[in-house]
Backbone as JSON Lines, residues from 0, in Angstrom:
{"i":0,"aa":"X","n":[-7.74,-3.84,-42.08],"ca":[-7.6,-3.14,-40.8],"c":[-6.35,-3.61,-40.07]}
{"i":1,"aa":"X","n":[-6.14,-4.93,-40.0],"ca":[-4.99,-5.49,-39.3],"c":[-3.7,-5.05,-39.95]}
{"i":2,"aa":"X","n":[-3.69,-4.95,-41.3],"ca":[-2.48,-4.55,-42.01],"c":[-2.07,-3.13,-41.61]}
{"i":3,"aa":"X","n":[-3.05,-2.25,-41.5],"ca":[-2.74,-0.89,-41.11],"c":[-2.15,-0.84,-39.72]}
{"i":4,"aa":"X","n":[-2.64,-1.67,-38.83],"ca":[-2.14,-1.72,-37.46],"c":[-0.68,-2.16,-37.42]}
{"i":5,"aa":"X","n":[-0.33,-3.14,-38.22],"ca":[1.03,-3.67,-38.23],"c":[2.02,-2.58,-38.62]}
{"i":6,"aa":"X","n":[1.58,-1.65,-39.47],"ca":[2.47,-0.6,-39.93],"c":[2.72,0.45,-38.86]}
{"i":7,"aa":"X","n":[2.01,0.39,-37.76],"ca":[2.23,1.31,-36.67],"c":[3.62,1.09,-36.06]}
{"i":8,"aa":"X","n":[4.12,2.12,-35.42],"ca":[5.35,1.99,-34.67],"c":[5.18,0.86,-33.65]}
{"i":9,"aa":"X","n":[6.15,-0.05,-33.58],"ca":[6.0,-1.23,-32.72],"c":[5.87,-0.87,-31.25]}
{"i":10,"aa":"X","n":[6.6,0.15,-30.82],"ca":[6.5,0.54,-29.41],"c":[5.12,1.1,-29.1]}
{"i":11,"aa":"X","n":[4.54,1.83,-30.05],"ca":[3.2,2.36,-29.86],"c":[2.17,1.23,-29.82]}
{"i":12,"aa":"X","n":[2.32,0.27,-30.72],"ca":[1.41,-0.87,-30.74],"c":[1.56,-1.7,-29.48]}
{"i":13,"aa":"X","n":[2.8,-1.85,-29.03],"ca":[3.06,-2.61,-27.81],"c":[2.35,-1.97,-26.61]}
{"i":14,"aa":"X","n":[2.42,-0.67,-26.53],"ca":[1.75,0.03,-25.43],"c":[0.24,-0.12,-25.52]}
{"i":15,"aa":"X","n":[-0.29,-0.11,-26.73],"ca":[-1.73,-0.31,-26.9],"c":[-2.14,-1.69,-26.41]}
{"i":16,"aa":"X","n":[-1.31,-2.69,-26.74],"ca":[-1.6,-4.05,-26.3],"c":[-1.58,-4.12,-24.77]}
{"i":17,"aa":"X","n":[-0.58,-3.51,-24.16],"ca":[-0.45,-3.54,-22.7],"c":[-1.64,-2.85,-22.03]}
{"i":18,"aa":"X","n":[-2.05,-1.73,-22.56],"ca":[-3.2,-1.01,-21.99],"c":[-4.47,-1.84,-22.09]}
{"i":19,"aa":"X","n":[-4.65,-2.51,-23.22],"ca":[-5.82,-3.36,-23.4],"c":[-5.75,-4.58,-22.5]}
{"i":20,"aa":"X","n":[-4.56,-5.14,-22.37],"ca":[-4.38,-6.33,-21.54],"c":[-4.6,-6.02,-20.06]}
{"i":21,"aa":"X","n":[-4.18,-4.84,-19.61],"ca":[-4.44,-4.43,-18.23],"c":[-5.93,-4.5,-17.94]}
{"i":22,"aa":"X","n":[-6.72,-3.89,-18.79],"ca":[-8.18,-3.88,-18.6],"c":[-8.74,-5.3,-18.59]}
{"i":23,"aa":"X","n":[-8.25,-6.1,-19.52],"ca":[-8.79,-7.47,-19.65],"c":[-8.44,-8.32,-18.43]}
{"i":24,"aa":"X","n":[-7.16,-8.35,-18.04],"ca":[-6.73,-9.17,-16.9],"c":[-7.42,-8.73,-15.62]}
{"i":25,"aa":"X","n":[-7.5,-7.41,-15.39],"ca":[-8.06,-6.92,-14.14],"c":[-9.57,-7.13,-14.06]}
{"i":26,"aa":"X","n":[-10.27,-7.0,-15.17],"ca":[-11.72,-7.12,-15.14],"c":[-12.22,-8.56,-15.25]}
{"i":27,"aa":"X","n":[-11.46,-9.4,-15.95],"ca":[-11.91,-10.78,-16.19],"c":[-11.15,-11.83,-15.39]}
{"i":28,"aa":"X","n":[-9.99,-11.45,-14.85],"ca":[-9.11,-12.44,-14.26],"c":[-8.12,-12.92,-15.3]}
{"i":29,"aa":"X","n":[-7.14,-13.68,-14.89],"ca":[-6.08,-14.13,-15.8],"c":[-6.55,-15.3,-16.65]}
{"i":30,"aa":"X","n":[-7.17,-16.26,-16.02],"ca":[-7.57,-17.49,-16.71],"c":[-8.54,-17.22,-17.85]}
{"i":31,"aa":"X","n":[-9.4,-16.22,-17.69],"ca":[-10.44,-15.96,-18.68],"c":[-9.99,-15.09,-19.85]}
{"i":32,"aa":"X","n":[-8.74,-14.67,-19.84],"ca":[-8.22,-13.84,-20.94],"c":[-7.39,-14.72,-21.87]}
{"i":33,"aa":"X","n":[-7.65,-14.62,-23.16],"ca":[-6.92,-15.39,-24.16],"c":[-6.24,-14.45,-25.14]}
{"i":34,"aa":"X","n":[-5.11,-14.89,-25.64],"ca":[-4.35,-14.05,-26.58],"c":[-5.21,-13.71,-27.81]}
{"i":35,"aa":"X","n":[-6.02,-14.64,-28.25],"ca":[-6.91,-14.39,-29.4],"c":[-7.83,-13.21,-29.13]}
{"i":36,"aa":"X","n":[-8.35,-13.13,-27.89],"ca":[-9.27,-12.06,-27.53],"c":[-8.56,-10.7,-27.55]}
{"i":37,"aa":"X","n":[-7.33,-10.68,-27.05],"ca":[-6.55,-9.43,-27.04],"c":[-6.32,-8.96,-28.47]}
{"i":38,"aa":"X","n":[-5.91,-9.89,-29.33],"ca":[-5.65,-9.53,-30.73],"c":[-6.92,-9.01,-31.4]}
{"i":39,"aa":"X","n":[-8.04,-9.69,-31.18],"ca":[-9.29,-9.29,-31.82],"c":[-9.75,-7.92,-31.32]}
{"i":40,"aa":"X","n":[-9.57,-7.65,-30.03],"ca":[-10.02,-6.37,-29.48],"c":[-9.25,-5.19,-30.04]}
{"i":41,"aa":"X","n":[-8.05,-5.45,-30.55],"ca":[-7.22,-4.39,-31.12],"c":[-7.17,-4.45,-32.64]}
{"i":42,"aa":"X","n":[-7.92,-5.38,-33.22],"ca":[-7.95,-5.55,-34.68],"c":[-6.56,-5.79,-35.26]}
{"i":43,"aa":"X","n":[-5.8,-6.64,-34.57],"ca":[-4.49,-7.05,-35.09],"c":[-4.5,-8.57,-35.22]}
{"i":44,"aa":"X","n":[-3.58,-9.08,-35.99],"ca":[-3.51,-10.52,-36.18],"c":[-2.85,-11.18,-34.97]}
{"i":45,"aa":"X","n":[-3.15,-12.46,-34.79],"ca":[-2.51,-13.21,-33.7],"c":[-1.01,-13.25,-33.91]}
{"i":46,"aa":"X","n":[-0.59,-13.35,-35.16],"ca":[0.83,-13.39,-35.47],"c":[1.53,-12.12,-34.99]}
{"i":47,"aa":"X","n":[0.9,-10.98,-35.23],"ca":[1.48,-9.71,-34.78],"c":[1.6,-9.68,-33.26]}
{"i":48,"aa":"X","n":[0.56,-10.15,-32.58],"ca":[0.59,-10.17,-31.12],"c":[1.7,-11.06,-30.6]}
{"i":49,"aa":"X","n":[1.87,-12.23,-31.2],"ca":[2.9,-13.16,-30.75],"c":[4.31,-12.69,-31.13]}
{"i":50,"aa":"X","n":[4.4,-11.8,-32.07],"ca":[5.7,-11.19,-32.37],"c":[6.1,-10.21,-31.27]}
{"i":51,"aa":"X","n":[5.09,-9.65,-30.62],"ca":[5.34,-8.7,-29.54],"c":[5.52,-9.39,-28.2]}
{"i":52,"aa":"X","n":[4.76,-10.44,-27.96],"ca":[4.78,-11.16,-26.69],"c":[4.75,-12.66,-26.97]}
{"i":53,"aa":"X","n":[5.67,-13.37,-26.4],"ca":[5.84,-14.8,-26.69],"c":[4.6,-15.62,-26.33]}
{"i":54,"aa":"X","n":[4.0,-15.31,-25.17],"ca":[2.81,-16.04,-24.74],"c":[2.1,-15.22,-23.67]}
{"i":55,"aa":"X","n":[1.04,-15.78,-23.11],"ca":[0.24,-15.04,-22.14],"c":[1.02,-14.75,-20.87]}
{"i":56,"aa":"X","n":[1.87,-15.66,-20.47],"ca":[2.68,-15.43,-19.26],"c":[3.59,-14.21,-19.43]}
{"i":57,"aa":"X","n":[4.22,-14.13,-20.59],"ca":[5.08,-12.98,-20.83],"c":[4.27,-11.69,-20.88]}
{"i":58,"aa":"X","n":[3.1,-11.76,-21.52],"ca":[2.23,-10.59,-21.61],"c":[1.81,-10.15,-20.21]}
{"i":59,"aa":"X","n":[1.45,-11.1,-19.37],"ca":[1.03,-10.78,-18.0],"c":[2.16,-10.11,-17.22]}
{"i":60,"aa":"X","n":[3.37,-10.66,-17.35],"ca":[4.52,-10.08,-16.65],"c":[4.79,-8.65,-17.14]}
{"i":61,"aa":"X","n":[4.69,-8.45,-18.45],"ca":[4.92,-7.12,-19.01],"c":[3.82,-6.15,-18.59]}
{"i":62,"aa":"X","n":[2.61,-6.65,-18.43],"ca":[1.51,-5.83,-17.92],"c":[1.83,-5.34,-16.51]}
{"i":63,"aa":"X","n":[2.37,-6.24,-15.68],"ca":[2.72,-5.85,-14.31],"c":[3.84,-4.81,-14.31]}
{"i":64,"aa":"X","n":[4.8,-4.97,-15.19],"ca":[5.88,-3.99,-15.29],"c":[5.34,-2.65,-15.79]}
{"i":65,"aa":"X","n":[4.43,-2.71,-16.72],"ca":[3.8,-1.51,-17.26],"c":[3.08,-0.75,-16.16]}
{"i":66,"aa":"X","n":[2.32,-1.48,-15.35],"ca":[1.61,-0.87,-14.23],"c":[2.57,-0.28,-13.21]}
{"i":67,"aa":"X","n":[3.64,-1.01,-12.94],"ca":[4.64,-0.52,-11.98],"c":[5.27,0.79,-12.46]}
{"i":68,"aa":"X","n":[5.63,0.83,-13.73],"ca":[6.27,2.04,-14.26],"c":[5.32,3.23,-14.23]}
{"i":69,"aa":"X","n":[4.04,2.97,-14.55],"ca":[3.05,4.04,-14.49],"c":[2.91,4.58,-13.07]}
{"i":70,"aa":"X","n":[2.88,3.66,-12.09],"ca":[2.76,4.07,-10.7],"c":[3.99,4.85,-10.25]}
{"i":71,"aa":"X","n":[5.18,4.38,-10.64],"ca":[6.41,5.09,-10.27],"c":[6.41,6.51,-10.82]}
{"i":72,"aa":"X","n":[6.02,6.66,-12.08],"ca":[5.99,7.99,-12.71],"c":[4.98,8.89,-12.0]}
{"i":73,"aa":"X","n":[3.82,8.32,-11.71],"ca":[2.76,9.09,-11.04],"c":[3.22,9.55,-9.66]}
{"i":74,"aa":"X","n":[3.82,8.65,-8.88],"ca":[4.23,8.98,-7.53],"c":[5.4,9.95,-7.52]}
{"i":75,"aa":"X","n":[6.27,9.87,-8.51],"ca":[7.39,10.82,-8.61],"c":[6.86,12.24,-8.79]}
{"i":76,"aa":"X","n":[5.84,12.39,-9.63],"ca":[5.24,13.71,-9.85],"c":[4.57,14.22,-8.57]}
{"i":77,"aa":"X","n":[3.88,13.32,-7.88],"ca":[3.21,13.7,-6.63],"c":[4.25,14.14,-5.59]}
{"i":78,"aa":"X","n":[5.29,13.34,-5.43],"ca":[6.31,13.62,-4.41],"c":[7.01,14.95,-4.67]}
{"i":79,"aa":"X","n":[7.17,15.31,-5.93],"ca":[7.87,16.56,-6.27],"c":[7.06,17.79,-5.9]}
{"i":80,"aa":"X","n":[5.74,17.63,-5.73],"ca":[4.87,18.76,-5.44],"c":[4.28,18.74,-4.03]}
{"i":81,"aa":"X","n":[4.35,17.57,-3.37],"ca":[3.69,17.41,-2.08],"c":[4.31,18.3,-1.0]}
{"i":82,"aa":"X","n":[3.46,18.81,-0.13],"ca":[3.92,19.66,0.97],"c":[4.34,18.84,2.18]}
{"i":83,"aa":"X","n":[3.87,17.61,2.27],"ca":[4.25,16.75,3.41],"c":[4.13,15.29,3.02]}
{"i":84,"aa":"X","n":[4.64,14.43,3.88],"ca":[4.69,13.0,3.59],"c":[3.3,12.39,3.46]}
{"i":85,"aa":"X","n":[2.35,12.89,4.23],"ca":[1.01,12.32,4.21],"c":[0.33,12.54,2.86]}
{"i":86,"aa":"X","n":[0.63,13.64,2.21],"ca":[0.07,13.89,0.87],"c":[0.51,12.81,-0.11]}
{"i":87,"aa":"X","n":[1.76,12.41,0.0],"ca":[2.28,11.36,-0.88],"c":[1.56,10.04,-0.6]}
{"i":88,"aa":"X","n":[1.41,9.71,0.67],"ca":[0.77,8.46,1.05],"c":[-0.71,8.46,0.65]}
{"i":89,"aa":"X","n":[-1.38,9.6,0.83],"ca":[-2.78,9.71,0.41],"c":[-2.92,9.51,-1.1]}
{"i":90,"aa":"X","n":[-2.0,10.09,-1.85],"ca":[-2.05,9.97,-3.32],"c":[-1.9,8.51,-3.73]}
{"i":91,"aa":"X","n":[-0.97,7.8,-3.08],"ca":[-0.78,6.38,-3.38],"c":[-2.05,5.6,-3.02]}
{"i":92,"aa":"X","n":[-2.62,5.93,-1.87],"ca":[-3.84,5.26,-1.41],"c":[-4.96,5.43,-2.42]}
{"i":93,"aa":"X","n":[-5.17,6.66,-2.88],"ca":[-6.25,6.93,-3.84],"c":[-6.02,6.2,-5.16]}
{"i":94,"aa":"X","n":[-4.78,6.22,-5.62],"ca":[-4.44,5.56,-6.88],"c":[-4.68,4.05,-6.78]}
{"i":95,"aa":"X","n":[-4.2,3.47,-5.7],"ca":[-4.35,2.02,-5.51],"c":[-5.83,1.65,-5.32]}
{"i":96,"aa":"X","n":[-6.56,2.44,-4.57],"ca":[-7.99,2.17,-4.37],"c":[-8.74,2.22,-5.69]}
{"i":97,"aa":"X","n":[-8.4,3.19,-6.53],"ca":[-9.03,3.32,-7.84],"c":[-8.77,2.09,-8.69]}
{"i":98,"aa":"X","n":[-7.55,1.58,-8.65],"ca":[-7.21,0.37,-9.41],"c":[-8.01,-0.82,-8.91]}
{"i":99,"aa":"X","n":[-8.09,-0.95,-7.58],"ca":[-8.78,-2.1,-7.0],"c":[-10.28,-2.08,-7.29]}
{"i":100,"aa":"X","n":[-10.83,-0.88,-7.44],"ca":[-12.26,-0.77,-7.79],"c":[-12.56,-1.42,-9.14]}
{"i":101,"aa":"X","n":[-11.56,-1.43,-10.01],"ca":[-11.73,-1.96,-11.36],"c":[-11.34,-3.43,-11.46]}
{"i":102,"aa":"X","n":[-10.87,-4.01,-10.37],"ca":[-10.33,-5.37,-10.42],"c":[-11.33,-6.41,-9.97]}
{"i":103,"aa":"X","n":[-11.33,-7.51,-10.69],"ca":[-12.13,-8.67,-10.33],"c":[-11.34,-9.5,-9.31]}
{"i":104,"aa":"X","n":[-11.95,-9.88,-8.18],"ca":[-11.23,-10.7,-7.19],"c":[-10.63,-11.97,-7.78]}
{"i":105,"aa":"X","n":[-11.21,-12.43,-8.89],"ca":[-10.69,-13.63,-9.55],"c":[-9.23,-13.44,-9.96]}
{"i":106,"aa":"X","n":[-8.85,-12.2,-10.27],"ca":[-7.47,-11.92,-10.68],"c":[-6.49,-12.41,-9.62]}
{"i":107,"aa":"X","n":[-6.76,-12.11,-8.37],"ca":[-5.84,-12.49,-7.3],"c":[-5.88,-13.99,-7.05]}
{"i":108,"aa":"X","n":[-7.05,-14.6,-7.2],"ca":[-7.12,-16.05,-7.06],"c":[-6.33,-16.74,-8.16]}
{"i":109,"aa":"X","n":[-6.41,-16.21,-9.38],"ca":[-5.67,-16.78,-10.5],"c":[-4.16,-16.63,-10.32]}
{"i":110,"aa":"X","n":[-3.74,-15.59,-9.59],"ca":[-2.3,-15.35,-9.39],"c":[-1.61,-16.52,-8.71]}
{"i":111,"aa":"X","n":[-2.36,-17.31,-7.95],"ca":[-1.76,-18.45,-7.27],"c":[-1.1,-19.42,-8.24]}
{"i":112,"aa":"X","n":[-1.57,-19.41,-9.48],"ca":[-1.04,-20.34,-10.48],"c":[0.13,-19.74,-11.25]}
{"i":113,"aa":"X","n":[0.53,-18.52,-10.89],"ca":[1.62,-17.84,-11.58],"c":[2.67,-17.37,-10.56]}
{"i":114,"aa":"X","n":[3.45,-18.33,-10.03],"ca":[4.42,-17.98,-8.98],"c":[5.44,-16.94,-9.4]}
{"i":115,"aa":"X","n":[5.8,-16.9,-10.68],"ca":[6.77,-15.91,-11.13],"c":[6.2,-14.5,-11.07]}
{"i":116,"aa":"X","n":[4.89,-14.37,-11.29],"ca":[4.24,-13.07,-11.2],"c":[4.11,-12.65,-9.74]}
{"i":117,"aa":"X","n":[3.78,-13.6,-8.88],"ca":[3.71,-13.31,-7.45],"c":[5.06,-12.85,-6.92]}
{"i":118,"aa":"X","n":[6.12,-13.5,-7.38],"ca":[7.46,-13.11,-6.96],"c":[7.8,-11.71,-7.46]}
{"i":119,"aa":"X","n":[7.34,-11.38,-8.66],"ca":[7.54,-10.02,-9.18],"c":[6.85,-9.01,-8.26]}
{"i":120,"aa":"X","n":[5.6,-9.31,-7.89],"ca":[4.87,-8.44,-6.98],"c":[5.63,-8.27,-5.67]}
{"i":121,"aa":"X","n":[6.13,-9.37,-5.15],"ca":[6.8,-9.31,-3.84],"c":[8.1,-8.52,-3.91]}
{"i":122,"aa":"X","n":[8.84,-8.68,-5.0],"ca":[10.07,-7.92,-5.16],"c":[9.75,-6.43,-5.27]}
{"i":123,"aa":"X","n":[8.71,-6.12,-6.02],"ca":[8.29,-4.73,-6.13],"c":[7.89,-4.17,-4.77]}
{"i":124,"aa":"X","n":[7.22,-5.01,-3.99],"ca":[6.79,-4.57,-2.67],"c":[7.99,-4.34,-1.76]}
{"i":125,"aa":"X","n":[8.99,-5.21,-1.87],"ca":[10.2,-5.02,-1.05],"c":[10.88,-3.7,-1.41]}
{"i":126,"aa":"X","n":[10.89,-3.38,-2.69],"ca":[11.5,-2.12,-3.13],"c":[10.69,-0.92,-2.62]}
{"i":127,"aa":"X","n":[9.37,-1.04,-2.69],"ca":[8.53,0.08,-2.26],"c":[8.52,0.24,-0.75]}
{"i":128,"aa":"X","n":[8.81,-0.87,-0.02],"ca":[8.9,-0.79,1.43],"c":[9.92,0.26,1.86]}
{"i":129,"aa":"X","n":[11.05,0.29,1.15],"ca":[12.12,1.23,1.5],"c":[11.66,2.67,1.29]}
{"i":130,"aa":"X","n":[10.98,2.91,0.18],"ca":[10.47,4.26,-0.1],"c":[9.41,4.65,0.93]}
{"i":131,"aa":"X","n":[8.53,3.69,1.27],"ca":[7.47,3.98,2.24],"c":[8.06,4.33,3.59]}
{"i":132,"aa":"X","n":[9.06,3.56,4.03],"ca":[9.7,3.82,5.32],"c":[10.32,5.21,5.35]}
{"i":133,"aa":"X","n":[10.88,5.64,4.23],"ca":[11.48,6.96,4.15],"c":[10.42,8.06,4.27]}
{"i":134,"aa":"X","n":[9.27,7.85,3.63],"ca":[8.17,8.82,3.75],"c":[7.67,8.88,5.19]}
{"i":135,"aa":"X","n":[7.6,7.74,5.86],"ca":[7.17,7.72,7.25],"c":[8.14,8.51,8.12]}
{"i":136,"aa":"X","n":[9.43,8.31,7.91],"ca":[10.43,9.03,8.7],"c":[10.36,10.53,8.43]}
{"i":137,"aa":"X","n":[10.11,10.88,7.18],"ca":[9.93,12.28,6.84],"c":[8.74,12.85,7.59]}
{"i":138,"aa":"X","n":[7.69,12.04,7.68],"ca":[6.49,12.47,8.4],"c":[6.72,12.65,9.89]}
{"i":139,"aa":"X","n":[7.65,11.88,10.45],"ca":[8.01,12.07,11.86],"c":[8.59,13.47,12.07]}
{"i":140,"aa":"X","n":[9.48,13.86,11.19],"ca":[10.1,15.19,11.27],"c":[9.07,16.3,11.08]}
{"i":141,"aa":"X","n":[7.98,15.99,10.4],"ca":[6.93,16.98,10.15],"c":[5.84,16.96,11.21]}
{"i":142,"aa":"X","n":[6.03,16.1,12.22],"ca":[5.06,16.04,13.31],"c":[3.79,15.29,12.97]}
{"i":143,"aa":"X","n":[3.83,14.5,11.89],"ca":[2.63,13.78,11.43],"c":[2.59,12.36,11.99]}
{"i":144,"aa":"X","n":[3.74,11.71,12.05],"ca":[3.81,10.34,12.55],"c":[4.56,10.28,13.87]}
{"i":145,"aa":"X","n":[4.23,9.29,14.66],"ca":[4.83,9.13,15.99],"c":[6.3,8.75,15.89]}
{"i":146,"aa":"X","n":[7.07,9.18,16.87],"ca":[8.51,8.91,16.88],"c":[8.84,7.51,17.38]}
{"i":147,"aa":"X","n":[7.92,6.88,18.11],"ca":[8.21,5.61,18.77],"c":[7.84,4.39,17.92]}
{"i":148,"aa":"X","n":[7.72,4.59,16.62],"ca":[7.3,3.5,15.72],"c":[8.49,3.01,14.9]}
{"i":149,"aa":"X","n":[8.58,1.69,14.76],"ca":[9.58,1.1,13.85],"c":[8.94,1.02,12.47]}
{"i":150,"aa":"X","n":[9.28,1.98,11.6],"ca":[8.59,2.08,10.32],"c":[9.06,1.03,9.31]}
{"i":151,"aa":"X","n":[10.17,0.4,9.55],"ca":[10.56,-0.73,8.7],"c":[9.55,-1.86,8.88]}
{"i":152,"aa":"X","n":[9.15,-2.09,10.12],"ca":[8.16,-3.13,10.4],"c":[6.79,-2.74,9.84]}
{"i":153,"aa":"X","n":[6.4,-1.49,10.04],"ca":[5.09,-1.03,9.56],"c":[4.98,-1.15,8.05]}
{"i":154,"aa":"X","n":[6.01,-0.7,7.32],"ca":[5.95,-0.74,5.86],"c":[5.89,-2.18,5.37]}
{"i":155,"aa":"X","n":[6.61,-3.09,6.05],"ca":[6.56,-4.51,5.65],"c":[5.2,-5.12,5.98]}
{"i":156,"aa":"X","n":[4.62,-4.73,7.11],"ca":[3.3,-5.24,7.49],"c":[2.25,-4.8,6.49]}
{"i":157,"aa":"X","n":[2.32,-3.54,6.06],"ca":[1.35,-3.04,5.09],"c":[1.51,-3.73,3.74]}
{"i":158,"aa":"X","n":[2.74,-4.12,3.41],"ca":[2.96,-4.77,2.13],"c":[2.4,-6.19,2.1]}
{"i":159,"aa":"X","n":[2.09,-6.74,3.28],"ca":[1.54,-8.09,3.34],"c":[0.09,-8.15,2.88]}
{"i":160,"aa":"X","n":[-0.46,-6.99,2.49],"ca":[-1.84,-6.98,1.98],"c":[-1.99,-7.84,0.73]}
{"i":161,"aa":"X","n":[-0.91,-7.99,-0.03],"ca":[-0.97,-8.84,-1.22],"c":[-1.34,-10.26,-0.83]}
{"i":162,"aa":"X","n":[-0.73,-10.79,0.21],"ca":[-1.03,-12.15,0.64],"c":[-2.47,-12.26,1.13]}
{"i":163,"aa":"X","n":[-2.98,-11.19,1.75],"ca":[-4.38,-11.19,2.19],"c":[-5.3,-11.33,0.98]}
{"i":164,"aa":"X","n":[-5.0,-10.59,-0.08],"ca":[-5.85,-10.63,-1.27],"c":[-5.74,-11.94,-2.03]}
{"i":165,"aa":"X","n":[-4.55,-12.53,-2.03],"ca":[-4.32,-13.75,-2.82],"c":[-4.76,-15.0,-2.08]}
{"i":166,"aa":"X","n":[-4.44,-15.09,-0.78],"ca":[-4.59,-16.36,-0.08],"c":[-5.75,-16.43,0.92]}
{"i":167,"aa":"X","n":[-6.36,-15.31,1.25],"ca":[-7.49,-15.38,2.18],"c":[-8.8,-15.36,1.4]}
{"i":168,"aa":"X","n":[-9.9,-15.61,2.13],"ca":[-11.21,-15.59,1.48],"c":[-11.89,-14.23,1.6]}
{"i":169,"aa":"X","n":[-11.16,-13.23,2.1],"ca":[-11.75,-11.9,2.24],"c":[-12.22,-11.35,0.9]}
{"i":170,"aa":"X","n":[-11.4,-11.58,-0.13],"ca":[-11.74,-11.06,-1.46],"c":[-12.98,-11.72,-2.04]}
{"i":171,"aa":"X","n":[-13.37,-12.86,-1.47],"ca":[-14.58,-13.53,-1.94],"c":[-15.83,-12.87,-1.36]}
{"i":172,"aa":"X","n":[-15.64,-12.14,-0.26],"ca":[-16.8,-11.63,0.47],"c":[-16.9,-10.11,0.57]}
{"i":173,"aa":"X","n":[-15.79,-9.42,0.27],"ca":[-15.79,-7.97,0.39],"c":[-15.13,-7.34,-0.83]}
{"i":174,"aa":"X","n":[-15.53,-6.1,-1.19],"ca":[-14.87,-5.41,-2.31],"c":[-13.38,-5.22,-2.03]}
{"i":175,"aa":"X","n":[-12.58,-5.35,-3.07],"ca":[-11.13,-5.24,-2.9],"c":[-10.71,-3.89,-2.33]}
{"i":176,"aa":"X","n":[-11.33,-2.83,-2.84],"ca":[-10.94,-1.5,-2.36],"c":[-11.32,-1.3,-0.9]}
{"i":177,"aa":"X","n":[-12.4,-1.96,-0.44],"ca":[-12.79,-1.86,0.96],"c":[-11.79,-2.58,1.86]}
{"i":178,"aa":"X","n":[-11.33,-3.75,1.42],"ca":[-10.3,-4.49,2.18],"c":[-9.05,-3.64,2.31]}
{"i":179,"aa":"X","n":[-8.61,-3.11,1.17],"ca":[-7.4,-2.28,1.16],"c":[-7.57,-1.05,2.06]}
{"i":180,"aa":"X","n":[-8.73,-0.41,1.98],"ca":[-8.99,0.79,2.77],"c":[-8.95,0.5,4.26]}
{"i":181,"aa":"X","n":[-9.64,-0.56,4.68],"ca":[-9.72,-0.87,6.1],"c":[-8.34,-1.19,6.68]}
{"i":182,"aa":"X","n":[-7.56,-1.97,5.96],"ca":[-6.22,-2.33,6.45],"c":[-5.31,-1.1,6.5]}
{"i":183,"aa":"X","n":[-5.37,-0.28,5.45],"ca":[-4.5,0.89,5.38],"c":[-4.85,1.91,6.46]}
{"i":184,"aa":"X","n":[-6.14,2.21,6.62],"ca":[-6.56,3.2,7.61],"c":[-6.26,2.7,9.02]}
{"i":185,"aa":"X","n":[-6.42,1.41,9.25],"ca":[-6.07,0.85,10.56],"c":[-4.61,1.15,10.9]}
{"i":186,"aa":"X","n":[-3.72,0.91,9.94],"ca":[-2.31,1.2,10.17],"c":[-2.07,2.7,10.37]}
{"i":187,"aa":"X","n":[-2.7,3.5,9.52],"ca":[-2.47,4.94,9.58],"c":[-2.9,5.54,10.91]}
{"i":188,"aa":"X","n":[-4.04,5.11,11.4],"ca":[-4.51,5.65,12.68],"c":[-3.59,5.26,13.83]}
{"i":189,"aa":"X","n":[-2.96,4.13,13.7],"ca":[-2.09,3.66,14.78],"c":[-0.73,4.35,14.84]}
{"i":190,"aa":"X","n":[-0.31,4.98,13.75],"ca":[1.04,5.54,13.72],"c":[1.06,7.07,13.65]}
{"i":191,"aa":"X","n":[-0.11,7.7,13.57],"ca":[-0.13,9.16,13.45],"c":[-0.19,9.84,14.81]}
{"i":192,"aa":"X","n":[0.33,11.05,14.85],"ca":[0.18,11.91,16.02],"c":[-1.22,12.53,15.99]}
{"i":193,"aa":"X","n":[-1.54,13.36,16.98],"ca":[-2.84,14.04,16.95],"c":[-2.97,14.89,15.69]}
{"i":194,"aa":"X","n":[-1.9,15.57,15.34],"ca":[-1.9,16.38,14.12],"c":[-2.14,15.5,12.9]}
{"i":195,"aa":"X","n":[-1.42,14.38,12.82],"ca":[-1.58,13.47,11.69],"c":[-2.97,12.86,11.64]}
{"i":196,"aa":"X","n":[-3.52,12.54,12.82],"ca":[-4.86,11.94,12.87],"c":[-5.91,12.9,12.33]}
{"i":197,"aa":"X","n":[-5.76,14.19,12.64],"ca":[-6.7,15.19,12.1],"c":[-6.6,15.26,10.58]}
{"i":198,"aa":"X","n":[-5.39,15.14,10.06],"ca":[-5.2,15.17,8.61],"c":[-5.82,13.93,7.97]}
{"i":199,"aa":"X","n":[-5.67,12.78,8.62],"ca":[-6.26,11.54,8.11],"c":[-7.78,11.65,8.09]}
{"i":200,"aa":"X","n":[-8.36,12.17,9.19],"ca":[-9.82,12.32,9.26],"c":[-10.33,13.26,8.17]}
{"i":201,"aa":"X","n":[-9.61,14.35,7.95],"ca":[-10.0,15.32,6.92],"c":[-9.95,14.65,5.54]}
{"i":202,"aa":"X","n":[-8.92,13.88,5.31],"ca":[-8.78,13.18,4.02],"c":[-9.93,12.2,3.82]}
{"i":203,"aa":"X","n":[-10.24,11.42,4.86],"ca":[-11.31,10.43,4.75],"c":[-12.66,11.1,4.5]}
{"i":204,"aa":"X","n":[-12.89,12.23,5.15],"ca":[-14.13,12.96,4.93],"c":[-14.23,13.44,3.49]}
{"i":205,"aa":"X","n":[-13.11,13.91,2.95],"ca":[-13.09,14.36,1.55],"c":[-13.38,13.2,0.6]}
{"i":206,"aa":"X","n":[-12.81,12.04,0.9],"ca":[-13.05,10.85,0.07],"c":[-14.52,10.47,0.1]}
{"i":207,"aa":"X","n":[-15.14,10.5,1.29],"ca":[-16.57,10.16,1.41],"c":[-17.43,11.12,0.61]}
{"i":208,"aa":"X","n":[-17.09,12.39,0.68],"ca":[-17.87,13.39,-0.06],"c":[-17.75,13.19,-1.56]}
{"i":209,"aa":"X","n":[-16.56,12.81,-2.02],"ca":[-16.37,12.53,-3.45],"c":[-17.23,11.36,-3.9]}
{"i":210,"aa":"X","n":[-17.32,10.35,-3.06],"ca":[-18.09,9.16,-3.42],"c":[-19.58,9.47,-3.48]}
{"i":211,"aa":"X","n":[-20.04,10.34,-2.57],"ca":[-21.46,10.72,-2.55],"c":[-21.81,11.52,-3.8]}
{"i":212,"aa":"X","n":[-20.9,12.42,-4.18],"ca":[-21.13,13.26,-5.35],"c":[-20.86,12.51,-6.65]}
């Protein structure tokens, strides 16, 4: 079985490993995932896995890059079709909430021991801050967000949610998606106009109905 796997296109096999590693890291945490387990779950040899990724740290970093690229592609498609800025923000919110539903809080606690991964997250967040601020400004022109808000500050404040998940004890006591939701909605309600607030309420009602069904 392992021999057949090795004959696969390396890029295809690499993607399979990354997809499997995403599930493992997010559901079990970083510390509880071993390279042997990843190899066994895909019926490949440890040697093949180490030919693709030098060690677990490299695999973890590549998993984060893989997730980032998937999110970028997803959001690009959403932005190309969205009728307004809030649709883009809602799509990001739903995608991120869905990811957090599948994540074990241990993952964020384990991140404390991987400063290079945390720095990757922070750099990604700095990059996304610029895009978020642009969507907010677009929303101002559409009458969705208030004109008197400094959106550079708001986007940076929202990006600090990573530190909340990593360094506070909130993740020990509440579901990750609930923490993310409460912080995000708090910000959204504070920066929307009456028109935007109605759109936010409608979106939240739709989300609640989906969860019930």
